[in-house]
C-alpha positions in Angstrom: 156.9 -73.4 -30.5 159.6 -74.9 -28.9 161.4 -71.6 -27.3 158.2 -70.6 -26.2 157.8 -73.5 -23.8 161.4 -73.8 -22.8 160.9 -70.0 -21.9 157.9 -71.1 -20.2 159.3 -73.9 -18.3 162.5 -71.9 -17.7 160.4 -68.9 -16.3 158.5 -71.3 -13.6 162.0 -72.8 -12.3 163.2 -69.5 -11.5 160.1 -68.4 -10.0 160.0 -71.6 -8.0 163.8 -71.4 -7.2 163.2 -67.9 -6.2 160.0 -68.6 -4.3 161.7 -71.2 -2.0 164.4 -68.9 -1.4 162.2 -66.1 -0.2 160.8 -68.6 2.1 163.7 -69.9 3.6 165.1 -66.1 4.4 162.1 -65.2 5.7 161.9 -68.6 8.3 165.8 -67.9 8.9 165.0 -64.4 10.2 162.0 -65.4 12.0 164.5 -68.1 14.0 167.0 -65.5 14.7 164.3 -62.8 15.9 162.6 -65.6 18.2 166.1 -66.8 19.2 166.3 -62.9 20.7 163.2 -62.9 22.3 160.2 -60.8 20.9 158.9 -57.4 22.5 155.5 -56.1 21.3 155.0 -52.3 21.8 152.3 -49.9 20.8 148.7 -48.9 20.6 145.1 -50.5 19.9 146.1 -51.6 16.5 148.6 -53.7 18.3 147.3 -54.8 21.2 144.4 -56.3 19.2 141.2 -54.0 20.3 138.6 -55.3 17.8 139.5 -58.9 17.7 138.0 -60.1 21.0 139.5 -62.8 23.1 141.1 -60.1 25.6 143.6 -61.1 27.9 141.9 -60.7 31.5 145.1 -59.4 33.1 145.9 -56.7 30.3 142.9 -54.5 31.9 141.9 -51.5 29.9 145.1 -52.1 27.3 142.8 -54.8 25.9 145.4 -57.3 24.7 144.1 -60.0 22.9 145.1 -63.7 22.0 144.3 -62.9 18.1 146.4 -59.8 17.7 149.2 -60.2 15.3 151.9 -59.9 18.2 150.3 -62.9 20.2 149.7 -64.9 16.9 153.6 -64.2 15.8 154.6 -65.4 19.1 152.6 -69.0 19.2 153.7 -69.7 15.9 157.6 -68.7 15.9 158.1 -69.4 19.9 160.2 -67.0 20.6 162.9 -67.4 24.0 160.2 -64.6 25.3 157.7 -62.7 24.8 156.5 -59.2 26.3 153.4 -58.0 24.8 153.1 -54.3 26.3 151.1 -52.5 23.7 148.0 -50.6 25.1 145.0 -49.4 24.0 144.9 -45.5 23.4 148.8 -45.3 23.8 150.8 -42.3 22.1 154.1 -41.9 21.8 155.1 -40.5 25.0 153.3 -43.5 26.5 155.3 -46.0 24.6 158.5 -44.2 25.9 157.4 -43.8 29.7 155.5 -46.9 30.0 156.1 -49.7 27.5 160.0 -50.2 26.8 160.9 -51.9 30.0 161.5 -55.3 28.6 163.7 -54.3 25.9 167.5 -55.0 26.3 170.6 -55.9 24.7 169.4 -59.4 23.9 166.0 -58.7 22.4 165.8 -59.8 18.9 162.8 -58.3 17.3 160.5 -55.2 18.1 157.4 -54.5 16.5 155.3 -51.4 17.0 152.2 -49.5 16.1 152.0 -46.2 16.7 151.0 -42.3 16.0 147.6 -42.7 15.2 146.4 -41.5 18.6 148.7 -38.6 18.3 147.3 -37.4 15.2 144.0 -37.1 16.8 142.4 -40.3 14.9 139.5 -41.1 17.6 138.5 -37.7 17.3 138.7 -37.2 13.5 136.2 -40.2 13.2 133.8 -38.8 15.8 133.8 -35.8 14.0 133.2 -37.3 10.6 130.6 -39.6 12.0 128.5 -36.8 13.8 128.9 -33.8 12.1 128.8 -31.9 8.4 131.0 -32.8 5.7 132.9 -29.0 5.8 133.4 -30.0 9.5 134.9 -33.2 9.0 137.0 -31.8 6.4 138.4 -28.9 8.6 139.1 -31.7 11.4 141.1 -33.7 8.8 143.0 -30.6 7.8 144.0 -30.2 11.3 145.3 -33.8 11.8 147.4 -33.8 8.4 148.7 -30.6 9.6 150.0 -32.1 12.5 151.3 -35.4 11.0 153.2 -33.2 8.8 154.6 -30.8 11.6 154.8 -32.6 14.7 154.5 -36.4 14.6 157.8 -36.8 12.7 159.7 -35.2 15.7 157.5 -37.6 18.3 158.0 -40.8 16.0 162.0 -40.0 16.0 161.9 -39.8 20.0 160.4 -43.3 20.4 162.4 -44.8 17.7 165.4 -43.5 19.3 164.6 -44.9 22.4 164.0 -48.2 21.3 167.3 -48.2 19.8 169.0 -47.3 22.7 167.3 -49.9 24.9 167.6 -52.2 22.2 170.6 -51.8 20.2 170.6 -55.4 18.4 167.1 -55.7 17.7 165.4 -55.8 14.4 162.7 -53.5 14.6 159.2 -53.5 12.4 157.1 -50.5 12.4 153.4 -51.3 11.3 151.8 -48.7 9.7 147.7 -48.3 9.6 145.0 -49.5 6.9 143.2 -47.2 4.7 139.4 -47.5 6.2 137.1 -47.0 3.3 136.7 -48.8 0.1 135.6 -46.0 -2.6 133.1 -45.9 -5.3 130.8 -48.1 -3.6 127.0 -47.9 -2.4 127.7 -47.4 1.3 125.4 -46.4 3.9 127.1 -43.7 6.3 129.5 -41.2 5.4 129.8 -39.4 2.0 132.4 -40.4 -0.6 134.0 -36.8 0.0 134.6 -37.7 4.0 135.8 -41.5 3.0 138.5 -40.2 0.4 139.5 -37.5 2.9 140.0 -39.8 5.9 141.9 -42.5 3.0 144.1 -39.6 2.1 144.8 -38.9 5.2 145.4 -42.5 6.0 147.9 -42.3 3.0 149.8 -39.3 4.8 150.1 -41.2 7.9 151.6 -44.2 6.3 153.9 -42.2 4.2 155.1 -40.1 7.5 155.8 -43.3 9.6 157.6 -45.3 6.7 159.9 -42.2 6.4 161.2 -41.9 9.7 161.0 -45.7 10.4 163.6 -45.8 7.8 165.4 -43.0 8.5 166.2 -44.9 11.9 167.1 -48.2 9.5 163.6 -49.9 10.9 161.7 -51.8 8.5 158.3 -50.5 8.0 155.4 -53.1 7.6 152.9 -51.6 5.0 149.6 -52.8 5.7 147.1 -51.0 3.0 147.8 -53.6 0.4 146.5 -56.5 2.0 143.3 -54.6 3.7 142.8 -53.3 -0.4 139.5 -55.3 -0.7 138.7 -55.4 3.2 138.0 -51.9 4.1 134.5 -50.7 5.2 132.1 -50.8 2.9 133.9 -53.7 0.7 131.9 -57.0 0.9 134.4 -58.9 3.5 135.2 -56.1 5.5 138.3 -56.7 8.1 137.7 -53.6 9.7 134.8 -52.7 12.3 132.9 -49.7 11.4 131.1 -47.6 14.2 130.1 -50.1 16.7 127.5 -48.4 18.9 127.4 -51.5 21.3 131.2 -51.5 21.8 132.1 -48.1 20.6 135.9 -48.6 21.6 136.4 -51.3 18.9 134.9 -48.9 15.8 137.8 -48.3 13.1 139.2 -51.1 14.5 140.8 -54.3 12.9 138.6 -57.2 13.6 140.4 -60.9 14.3 140.6 -61.5 10.2 142.0 -58.0 10.2 144.7 -59.3 12.6 145.5 -62.6 10.8 144.8 -61.8 7.3 146.6 -58.2 7.2 148.8 -57.7 10.1 150.0 -61.0 10.6 151.4 -61.8 7.3 153.1 -58.3 7.2 154.7 -59.0 10.4 156.0 -62.8 9.2 157.4 -60.9 5.7 159.3 -58.2 7.8 160.5 -59.8 10.6 
């Protein structure tokens, strides 16, 4: 009995020490990143479409004060903060229009990109409005693109980032699965939902592989979004929003603060 209690006490002590050290290391890394300035690149998942509170001057890019880059900057007070992520951005848009603030002094870069290249919006429109077979066919086309073409497009973006910000810590953020499966849910069939989730997994795997090939950190948001997908009791994602169609299938404010921000905090 004594040995058992001693083991429990020692285990608890070691866990507390490890947690403290991890927290200290994360705080130190964030401080180092903040000292060098922070640049947030990418698409609508980084700009904050769906979260509301859009910055008026950002126009159609729809940058939100509730987006994870803005929240991270507010909490860490970087020496500079450039928020160039833009709704609808593809890899070529990032290279041609978002990299201006990067420099040798940039400490942290975050980016989410690739979903629009793969035809995310068209896939969801097809699956919502058309038959199961048409939906699955469109997903198959998107998967083929992710496997054959997207890796090269990502390499181009990541290489351009490294060239312009040689000393920055770069965090590449992925995308969540959209649907909770095995539940009663109005809308898409289970087969459609599963195929969409499987494609999201392929996209995440592909992005992670290319990010790591460039020695970047991949931030996987699928775990924190688990239990908060569409069809769950507490979804952090918009389903189809007929009143504001552009917000459909994007994170709500809770998805930015509860899903993306903790991942960025851990990876930064």
